[in-house]
N, C-alpha and C positions, 0 to 999 in steps of 0.2 A: 661135308663141304671140302672141296679140293683146295689146297693151299695155293695162293696166288703170289707170284714173285715179281719183283721189279728191280732194275739196276739202280744202285744208289746214285741219287742226283748229284751228290757232292763229288763223286768220282766217275765222271762220264766215260773215262777210258778203261775203267775196271769192268771186267766181264762177270765178276762175281755177283750173284743174285742174292737179294735179301727178301724175307717174307714181308708182305704188305700187311700193315696193322689192321686189326678188326675195327671197323667204324662203329661208334656207339652213340645212341641218342639217350638223353636222360630227361625224364619227366617227373618233376616233384614240385609241390606247391610251396616248399620252404627254400628261400634263397641260399641259406647257409648250407643246407644239405646238397643242393645243386652244385654250388661252388666247391664244396668239399669233395664230392664225387668226381667232378671235372679234374681237380688237382691230382687226386689219387690215381685215377685211371690214366691220365696223360703222363704220369711218371713211369708207366709200364710200357716197355718198348713195343709190345705186340698189340696195343690198343690205342685208339685215338677218338676222343669225343668230337663229333662233328655237328651236334645240335643239342640244344636244351629247350625245355618247355615248362611252363608253370601251370598248365591246365590240360585237360584231356583234348579239347578241340585243337589247341596249339600243337599238342603232341602228334595228333593225326596229320595235321598240315605239314609239320616238319618231317614226319616219316615219309609222306608221299614225295616231298621235295628232295630229301636227301637219300632215301633208300638205304639206311644203315644196315650193317650186318646184324646188329643187336640193338634192342631198345630196353631200357630199364624204366619201369613204370611203377610209381606209387599207386596204391589202390584207391586212396581217398583223394582224388583229384577234383578240383572245382570245374564247373560248367559241364563236364562230361566225366563220369567216374572211370576208374581204371578198367572195370569189366567191360563197360561200353566201349572204351577206347580200344581194348584188345579185340573185341568183336568187329569194330569198324575197320581196324587195320587189317585183320585177317580176311575180312570180306573183300578188300581190295588187293591184298597180297597174301594168298593162302600159305605161302612158304615163309612168312615172316617169323623171325626168331625173337620172341618176346619173353622178358623176364619180369615178373612182379616182384619188386623189391620194396617191402612195406612194413609198417608197424602192425598191420592187421593180422591177428593170429587165429581168428575164428574159423572153425571148420567149414562154415558156409561160404566165407570169403574165399578160402582155398578152393573149394569145390567149384564155385562159379567161375573163378579166374581160369582154372585149368580147363574147364568145360568150354569156356569162351575161346580157347586157343593158345593160352600161354604155355611155353615150353618149360619154364622154370618158375619156382616160387621160393623166395628167400626172405627171411625176417631181417629187419635192420639191426637186430642184436647180433647178427653173424659177424665173423671176423673179416678183415680185408682179404686175407688169403682165400676164404670161402667164396667171397664175392668174385674175385678174379678167376677162380677155378670154375665157378658157375658160368661166367661169361664165356670162357674158352670152351666149356663143354657144350653149351647151347649153340655157340657159333659153329660147332662141328655137327650140328643136327641132332644132338642127343638131349634127352630130358634131364632135368635137375630137380629131384624131389628129395630133400634131406630127410633123415629119419623123423625129426620132430614134425615136419610137414606131413609126411606119410602117415604118421600115427593119427593126426587130426583128420586127415582125409578119410582114413579107414573108419573112424568114428562117425563121420558124416554119412558115409555110404551105409553103415549099419543102422543108423537112426531112421525113424519114420519122418519123411520130409513133410513140410507144410505145403498145402495147395496154394495156388496163386491168390485165391480169395482170402485164405487164412492169413497169408503174409500181408495182404492189404489191411486186414482188420488189425493185425498185430502192430503194424506201422502206425495206424491211427491211434491205437491204445498208447503207444510209446509217446506220441505227440500230445497226449493228455485228453483226448476226446472221450466223451461218454458214449454209451451204447446208442443212445438216441441220435447223437451227432454223427456217429459212425454210419448208422443206418441211412441218415439223410445224405451223407457224402457219397456213399456207395450205392444209393438207391435200392436199398433192401430194408426189410422190416427189422424192428428192434429185436423181435424174437429170433430172427435168422442170425443176427449178430451174436446173440447169446449162445446159439448152437455152435457157431464158429469158435467162440471163446472156449466153450467146453472142450471141443476137439483140440484147440491149441494147448490148453492146460494139460490134457492127457498126453499129447505128443511130446511136450517139453518136460513132462513128469514134474509139474509144479502145482502148488495149491492156490495161487492167486495171481492177480495182475502184476503186482510189484515184482514178485519173484519171476514171473514170465518175462517181464521187460529186462531184468538183470541177466537172465539166462540167454535171452535172444541177443542182447548186445554182446555178451561174451562170446557167443558162437558166431557172431557176424550175420545173424538173420536180419537185424535192423541196425541202423546207425542214427545218431543224432545229427541233424543238419547244423551248420555253424550258427544259425540264428537261434536254434533250440538249445545249443550248447552254451550260448553266451550267458 
């Protein structure tokens, strides 16, 4: 991205040009996180927050309205999750520079976000300097994949992935449904559910349902909804 310059408004008679700050959108469902990021980013002379959102749908609307240089998106957004938000923004603006800034460290989360079109993926445990460097790098059209993220992504690529149907069955198991209930919900036989479960256990290299749920949640294959987590 070429650097854009403007004449300092406070000194209209001065011909010296100054860089235009990168404009940033922040989408996070926690008010304290949003406010903290706004404060920290706006302290930086080459960045300016122009919009905030508390859910995925609002993030999409604000992005279309403001066309920021960069968007920081939490993966676990209400109404429309981070992956769907990334896909929706990229469908409208293929050149969008999006960064997933999240607590989610599962390899499936990382894989899906980057495949959806995110330019960068950063854990919230990262330092402020890392975040600012990430924003600047992505704003210049470069990818930002830290070593910790790359390691998890590599593991995901090497693992045998679940099919769409197996993922549906695993999500139903996570919500506490029995094989009979899963079959009724997915309109398949109970025997077919058992076959899918056998494949799921083999692919996750686990012995039972409880272990499968724990591994799946750690890897980001499934998540508990807020109602289920209560």
